[in-house]
C-alpha angles and dihedrals in degrees: 000000000000122000087229095065098032097077091056091049091048094051091049092048091045092051090047091050092050093047093046088053099035095122095043091049091046099237120159096222142005120277122246125206116246093324129110128191115220095235141033138017117333144155119206134180125211131188112233133209117260103065110146147162111263098184131013121203126209092245091058097259117127146180115236143177124231116191117199140170128222119203127195121195135189134173120249089249091056091046096051089200092302101121093174086075087075092064099051101080091044093052090044091054092047092051091049092053092048094049093047101052109155093011099084114088134177130191111277090354130088110210108218098180144337117205137175107244098172119042120229112284139163110278098178147331108211132203094253090066099262121136120198128194124189139198126192122224135185122212117197115199143175116224117194 
């Protein structure tokens, strides 16, 4: 499988995993891939630049890194001035990944770890009353 197509497949499988386990994880809404609505509550996941092979094996298998961002948005009315609400789903997701090391699997890809590398922070507050916070994660995987 080519490294060019693998990041897209990983982000799709990651979004599917999160959505399939939304209730167990404790997330308020499903996650969308690289798409944001202009209003209301939403979680979205975006692949980031910087994915790379860390180790290449003779048989063609390799270990790679896949950085991604998760954004959570709420309207000002939903926030009620409590901006810390924007951090809760991101921290919840990070804790889930930490407590499930070795238990998360994708098709054709062995997930070795997923860790939060950038803590939740304010990404933007836009004119239409939407506030967005973001956390950065790094997924390390083995691809046979």
